[in-house]
C-alpha positions, 0 to 999 in steps of 0.5 A: 768842443773846442776846434784844435785842428785844420786840414788843408788840401794841397795835392792838386797839380795847379794846372792853371799855373803851369808851367810854373807849377810844374816845378814849384807847387803853387802852394809855394808861389810867393805873395811878397816874401812869404809862400801862399801856403805860409799864409794860410797856416798863419791864418789857422794859428791865429784862430787857435789851431795847434795841429794842421795836416797838409793833404799832399801828394809825392810830387809836392814834398816841398810844401811839407818841407817848407815847414820843416827845419834846415839845419845847415841853412839856419846855422849859416844865417845864424853865423852871418847874423841874419836869423831875422830872414826865417823869423816868420816861419820859425815863430809859426813853427812854435805855435803849429804842428805841421804834418802830412798825408798823401792823396794818391789819386786826384779824386776831388776835394771830398776825396782830399778831405776823407783823407784827414779822418784819421787826424780829425779823430772824430773832432771838428776841424777847419778846412782852408783851401791851400791856394786862397788867402785872405786879408783883414782885421778878422780872418776866416779861420777865427771867424768860423771857429767862433761861429761854431762854438756859438752854433755848434754845427758845421759852418761855411764861409760865404762871400756875396758875388755879383749875379753874373758870377754865380755860375763860377761858385758853389751857392748856398741859401736858407733861412737868415738868422741875422745880418751874417748868418744863415741856417742852410737848406740849399746847396748848388754847384756853379748854377746859372744866373737865373736858377741861383737861389742867392749870390752867397758863394762858398768861399774856401773856408769851412768848419766841418764836423766829423759827420762829414766823413760818413757823408763822403763815404756815401757820396757818388763820384761824379764827373772824372770819378771825383768826389766833391765836397759840396755834394757831401755837404749837401748830404750833411745838410739832410743829417744835421744842421749847417750854417753859413756865415758872411766873411769879414775878410777880403779873398784873394785866389792865386790860382791863376797868373793874373790873380797871383800877380794882382794879390801881390800888388795888393799886399805890396800896396799895404806896406808903405815903404815897399809901395813907395818903390813899386808904385813909381815903376807900375805908373811908368809902365802905364805911361809908357806908349812903348809898353804893349 
């Protein structure tokens, strides 16, 4: 079955980015001239996705509104000959229809995905976390959709992390099929370095079959009453095959201030004209003994 839908959980409060995220949802924090969430939807569109559903909340209407027309602004830009300023979002909206559904309570990623049941309509779908973006020639959504069409199963995007960092991630392991693909039999949330079955970390991107919804329903809430997607996928693994694919793209997390600033600098460095302006400033700050 062709994958044409994507789900983006984006209802969280973004506590690691407070106080900025109190007024501006973390998904709208800019990476250069575009909000983070736009990069995520662009990734979905590049994979041939035509429908995207945001898992949102009443406090984050601004995220949904970014993908809606603002006639007054558009008319003003047209009158002043500056329509190019909205060209990227206009082009994106010509390719993808974005809708939203609320997650009234923050009860975990598994619960967030469950709210997309009606949208998925018994079809496989891409799940992309809204506070992580990727860069590279082959972005994860395209890579995972291609893998799904080949394997016919749920597919988890993974990256290899250092041994001393496995305790920060969900870690998977299983039978290696080729250099970049595994049929999974193990999934552990934040194991110690000593107990980790591998260094393959779940990397914020998935293609999930509709069987995930029954697995979420059967998953018991954990700490704080939250339903974890990892727990539901562990149950899914017992019911049908699940594969992992090593992602080719580079992951950029914007969930805390340091990573957000780092991602902005990395993306700026890829624009030669922009970097020629920023690099001297950055170097002067490094060289200035008065800068703490």
